[in-house]
C-alpha positions, 0 to 999 in steps of 0.5 A: 863833188865839185860845185861845177859838176853838181851844177851840170847835174842840176841843169840836166835834172831840171831839163829832164823834168821839163822834157818829162812834163812835156811828154806827159802833156803830149801823151795825155792829150793824144790819148784823150783826143787821138781819134779827133786828131786823126779826123782833123788830119784826114778832113782838114788837109784838102790843100796846102793852105788848110794843111798849114792851119791843121798843123798849127792847130794840132801842134798847139794842142799837143805842144810838140811839133815832133809829135805832129811831124811824126804823125804826118810822116806816118799818115803819108806812109799809110797813104792817108796824106799826099806829099803836098798835104803833108808839106802844109801840115809840117809848115803849120807845125813849125808855127804851132811850136812857137806857142811853147816859147810864148807860154814860157816867156809870159808865164815861165819867168814872170810868176811864182810857178810853184803857186800854180804847179801844186794846185794843178797836181791837186786837180790832176792826181784825182783825175788820173786815178779816177779811171772814168772815161778820158778823165785819167788822160786829162789828169795826165795832161795837167800833171805834165803841165805842172811838172813842166813848169817845176822843171822850168823853174829849177832850170832858171835857178840852176843857171850859174852866176854871171859874176863868178863866170866872167871868162865864159861870158867874155868868150861868148861875147868874143865869138859873137864878133865874127859876123855871119861865121858867128851866126853859123856857129851858134846855128850849129850849136842850136841844132846840136842841143835839139838833137841831144835833147830830142825836143825843140821845145826843150832846146827853146826853154834852155835858150830862153833861160840863158837869155833871161839870166843874161848869158846870151845876147839876143842875136846869139840866141836867135841864131841858136833858135834857127839851129833848133829849127834844123835839129827838130827835123831829125825826128821826122827823118828818123821816123821815116827810115823804116817807112816807104819812099813817100814817107821819106820824101815827106820828111825830106820836104820838112828838112828842106823847108827848114834848112832853106828858111834858116839859110835866108834868115842867117843872112837877114838876121841883123836887120830882122833882130833890129826890127823886132827889137824896135817893134817889141820896145814899142809895146814894152808897157804891156809887159810891165808888172809881170814880175815875181813878188819879192824878187828882183829881175833884170827888166831888159833881159826879161824883155829879151825873152819876148823879143826872142819869142817874137823872132821865133814866131816871125821867122816861122810865119815868114818862112811859111809865107815865102815857101808855101807857093813853092811846095810843088818844087819842094815835092819835086826836090824830095822826089829826086832825092829819094828813089822810088820803091817801084824798082823793088821785086814785086813778089817781095811783100813784107810790112809796108806801113808799121815800124814808124811807131807813134808816141801813143797807141791811139795814133799808131793804130792808123798804120796798124789798120793799114798794115792789116789791110795790106796783109789781107790783100797779100793773102787774097792773091793765093786764091789766084795762084791756086786757080792757075795751079788747078787749071794749068796743064803746063808743068812749068806753070804748076811748078811756079804756082807751087813755089809761089804758094809756098813762098806766100805761106811763109810770108803770111807767117812772118807778117803775122809774127811782126804785126803781133810783136808790134801790137804787143809793144803798143799793148805795153803802153797805157791804152784806152778801152777803144784802142784795146778793142781795136788791137785785139781785133787786129790780132784776131784778123792776123790769126785768121789771115795766117790760117788762110795762108796755111789752108791754101798751102795745104791745098797746093800740097793736095794738088801736088799729090794729085799730079804725082799720082796722076789722078785727074779731075773730071770736067765737072769737078774742075768747074765746081772748084772754079765756081767755089774759087769765084765765090771765095774771091768775091768774099776776099774782095769784100774782106779787103774792102772792110780791112782797108776802110779808114775807120772800122766804125764805118764797116758793115758786115752784112754783105760779107755774111751774105757771101759766106752763106753762098759759100756754105750752100755751095759746099753743101751742094758739092758734098751731096753731089760728091756722096751721090756720085761715089761708087759710080764707075766714071767717078774715080775714088782717088781723085774724088777724095782729093776733090772733096778735100779741096772744096771743104778746104775752100769752105774753111777759107770762107769761114776765116774770111768772115771771121776777119770781117767780124773782127773788124766790126768788133765781134771778138 
C-alpha cells in the first residue's frame, strides 16, 4: 500500500472520528434536553431579534447548526414557527456555529488532547451505563466530546509534511494569485467539502488544521469558510424536500441569507482579512503560552487559527446585522421562489408534517404529534359526509358522499400505516422513557382513528343497503341519528383540540369523558325506544334493524374518540 493512499485513509478516518464524536455530543444533549429546547423555540422566538439569540443559544448547546436548522424547518413545517421567526433562528444558528471554531482554535491545537480525552471517557462511560434518568445521555455527550478531540488530534497528525509536498503547496499559492476568481474557486471548494462531509463544523476543523499545519494561507482559508457557509444550507434544503411549502420557504430563506452574505464578503474579503489580522495581532500576547509541552509549533500559523476563527465570527455577526432588517424581503423572495400548496386538490389529504425526521426522537415527536392532530381532523370529516348521506334525497349527492367515505377510509388506512412506519423508525433509536410513552400514545391514537374510519365506512355500506332495498327511516329515526351525530361531532371537536394541543402534558380529558357519557346515555335511550317500538305496525322491521346498527355504530365511534383522548393524556 502506497504511503499516499495510507495518508488519505488516515485523514478520512480522523475526520470520521471527529464527525462521529460531534454526532454523539449533539445527540446526547438533544436527548438530555430535547423538551427544554422545544420550549425555548416555542417561547423565545416572538420576534426576529429574539429568534437570533435563540438560534445562537441552541446551536452553542448542541454544537451543530445543521441540527438547529433542521429543527427549525421541522417546526415551521408543523406550524409552530412563522417564516419571520425561523429566519431569526437560522441567522442565530450561523453565529452559534462559530463557537466550534473557537473551541478548536483555543483547545484543539494548543494542549495535549489525550491528557483530557481519556479522563472524559473515565467520567462519561460510567454515566453512560448508569441508566438513571438523563445520566446516560450526559455520558454520551462527554464520550462524544472525548472522541471529537481524539479525532481532531489525529487529523492534525495525519496532515502530510510540507517539505515533501512542495509542488502541491506551490500550486495552491499560484492559484491564489488570480484575485476574486481565486476566492470564488476556494468558496466552491469549501462548499463542496461541507456537502461531502455533511457538517460545516467538520469542514471548519479541516480548514483550521490546514491553516495550522501551514498548508493554507489565511485568505484562502477564509474563502473556504465562506463556501462552508453555503454548503451548510444543503442540510436544511434536504430536510425541507418532503415538507410543505412553508418549510421549503424557510430553508430557502436560510440559503438566500448565506449566499447574499458570501457574495458581499467575497468582494470585501482582502480588506476584512487585513483588518482582522491587525486586530488579532494587537492581542497576540493573550495567546502566548498556549503551546503543548515538549512540542515545537509555528507560532505564526497558530495565530492564524485565531484570525480565521475571528473572521468566521465577524462575517456571521456582520451578515446578521446587515440582513436582519431585510428579513421581510427575504420572506417575500422565498415566497416567490416556492409555489403555494393551496392549488393542490383539497380532497388529497395525506401526511403533512412528518417525513423530515430529526436527529433524535425527542425532537421528532413535535412533527409526529402535529401529524396525529391532522389525522384526527381528517377522520372527523367523515361524520359530516355521513350526515349528508343520511339527510339527502338526491341520488347524485348520496353517490358523492358514498365515494368520499370510501376514499377517506382508504386514506385513514394509509395514514395509519405511514405514521406507524415513522414511529417504528424512531423506536429503533435510543429513547427516553417519556418519549417512549409518547410514541406508544401516538400509535394507540392512530389505531383508534383508523378504526373510526372503518366504522363510518361500514355505516355508509349500511345506508347504501337501505337505499337499494328502499327501506326508509321514519322522521323520528332520522332525527335521532342527527342528534347522535351532533353529540359525536362535539366529541370529535374536543378530541381534535386535545390532539392539536402543543404539549400533551397540558391536556385534560374531563370534557371528553363528559361528552362520551352523553353519547352512551343517548345510545341507551335509543336502544330502549327501539325495543319498545319493535312490533308496532308503523315501525318497519327492515329499516329498524338498519337504524339500530347505525346508532350502535355511532356509539362505537364515541368509544374510540374517548380512547384517543385517554391515549393523549398517557392512559395506555
